[in-house]
C-alpha positions as CSV (number, residue, x, y, z in Angstrom):
1,M,-4.3,-46.9,0.5
2,V,-3.7,-48.1,-3.1
3,F,-1.5,-45.7,-5.1
4,G,-3.7,-43.6,-7.4
5,L,-6.8,-44.1,-5.5
6,G,-7.9,-41.6,-3.0
7,R,-5.8,-38.8,-1.4
8,S,-3.9,-38.7,1.8
9,K,-4.3,-35.3,3.4
10,S,-1.3,-36.1,5.8
11,A,1.2,-36.2,3.0
12,P,0.5,-33.8,0.1
13,K,2.8,-34.3,-2.8
14,H,3.6,-30.6,-3.0
15,R,3.9,-28.0,-0.3
16,E,0.6,-26.2,0.1
17,I,-0.2,-23.0,1.7
18,G,-3.5,-21.6,2.6
19,P,-5.0,-18.3,1.4
20,L,-4.5,-16.4,4.7
21,Q,-0.9,-17.5,4.8
22,L,-0.3,-16.3,1.2
23,A,-2.1,-13.0,1.9
24,E,0.3,-12.4,4.7
25,M,3.3,-13.2,2.4
26,V,1.8,-10.8,-0.3
27,R,1.5,-8.1,2.3
28,A,5.1,-8.6,3.5
29,G,6.5,-8.6,-0.1
30,T,8.1,-12.1,0.5
31,V,6.2,-14.0,-2.3
32,L,6.0,-14.0,-6.1
33,V,2.7,-15.5,-7.1
34,V,2.5,-17.1,-10.6
35,D,-1.1,-17.7,-11.7
36,V,-1.3,-20.6,-14.3
37,R,-4.9,-20.0,-15.4
38,E,-5.6,-18.9,-18.9
39,A,-5.3,-15.2,-19.7
40,D,-9.0,-14.5,-19.8
41,E,-9.4,-16.0,-16.4
42,F,-6.5,-14.0,-15.0
43,A,-8.0,-10.8,-16.5
44,A,-11.2,-11.4,-14.8
45,G,-9.5,-11.3,-11.3
46,H,-6.4,-12.5,-9.7
47,I,-4.2,-12.2,-6.6
48,P,-2.7,-8.7,-6.4
49,G,0.8,-8.6,-7.8
50,A,0.5,-12.1,-9.4
51,I,1.9,-12.7,-12.9
52,N,0.3,-14.8,-15.5
53,M,2.0,-17.9,-17.1
54,P,-1.0,-20.1,-18.4
55,L,-0.5,-23.9,-18.1
56,S,-1.3,-24.3,-21.7
57,G,2.1,-23.0,-22.5
58,F,3.9,-23.3,-19.2
59,Q,7.7,-23.9,-19.3
60,P,9.5,-24.0,-16.0
61,S,12.6,-22.5,-17.7
62,R,10.6,-19.3,-18.2
63,L,9.7,-18.9,-14.5
64,P,11.0,-15.5,-13.3
65,V,13.8,-15.5,-10.7
66,P,12.0,-14.7,-7.4
67,A,15.0,-12.7,-6.1
68,G,14.9,-13.9,-2.4
69,K,11.1,-14.3,-2.5
70,T,9.2,-17.5,-2.3
71,L,7.7,-18.5,-5.7
72,V,4.1,-19.9,-5.3
73,L,2.0,-21.1,-8.2
74,N,-1.9,-20.8,-8.2
75,C,-4.9,-21.5,-10.4
76,L,-8.6,-21.7,-9.8
77,G,-8.9,-24.8,-7.6
78,G,-5.4,-26.2,-7.2
79,K,-5.3,-28.8,-10.0
80,R,-3.6,-26.9,-12.7
81,S,-1.0,-25.5,-10.2
82,A,-0.2,-29.0,-9.2
83,L,0.2,-30.1,-12.7
84,A,2.6,-27.0,-13.2
85,L,4.5,-28.2,-10.2
86,E,4.9,-31.6,-11.7
87,K,6.4,-30.0,-14.8
88,C,8.8,-28.0,-12.4
89,G,9.8,-31.2,-10.6
90,V,10.6,-33.0,-14.0
91,A,12.7,-29.9,-15.0
92,Q,14.2,-29.7,-11.5
93,A,13.0,-26.1,-11.1
94,A,13.3,-24.7,-7.6
95,V,9.6,-24.3,-7.0
96,D,7.5,-26.7,-4.9
97,T,4.6,-24.6,-3.4
98,H,1.1,-23.8,-4.5
99,L,-2.1,-22.3,-3.0
100,A,-4.3,-25.0,-1.5
101,G,-7.8,-24.5,-3.0
102,G,-6.5,-22.0,-5.5
103,F,-8.0,-18.6,-6.4
104,G,-11.4,-20.0,-5.4
105,A,-10.1,-20.4,-1.8
106,W,-8.6,-16.8,-2.0
107,Q,-11.8,-15.4,-3.0
108,A,-13.8,-17.4,-0.4
109,A,-11.5,-16.0,2.3
110,G,-12.7,-12.4,1.3
111,L,-9.2,-11.5,0.2
112,P,-8.5,-8.6,-2.3
113,V,-8.8,-9.3,-6.0
114,E,-6.9,-7.4,-8.7
115,R,-8.4,-6.9,-12.2
């Protein structure tokens, strides 16, 4: 494969977890979800307990300290959370995980939505 063309499912650049795995982490209280969608998207519905840090003003230095929890980023489909993870990598922030398929995958799995 030529770099930049196509995607390899076998080696994602960032750690990805699925909606059911994230739902279990939310139920167990072992995760802090940071939604990087814009405020109006977040207000329309988000993962229960998530906090909103829109990508448009995202600064890894402002990420909350997860206090023993795994920090997981999400957006609508996975692209913006991957971009936020890139910013975290550049800033050497200790977050490397996002929700595969984003909030769309969460909703498609029939999981609870908070408004």
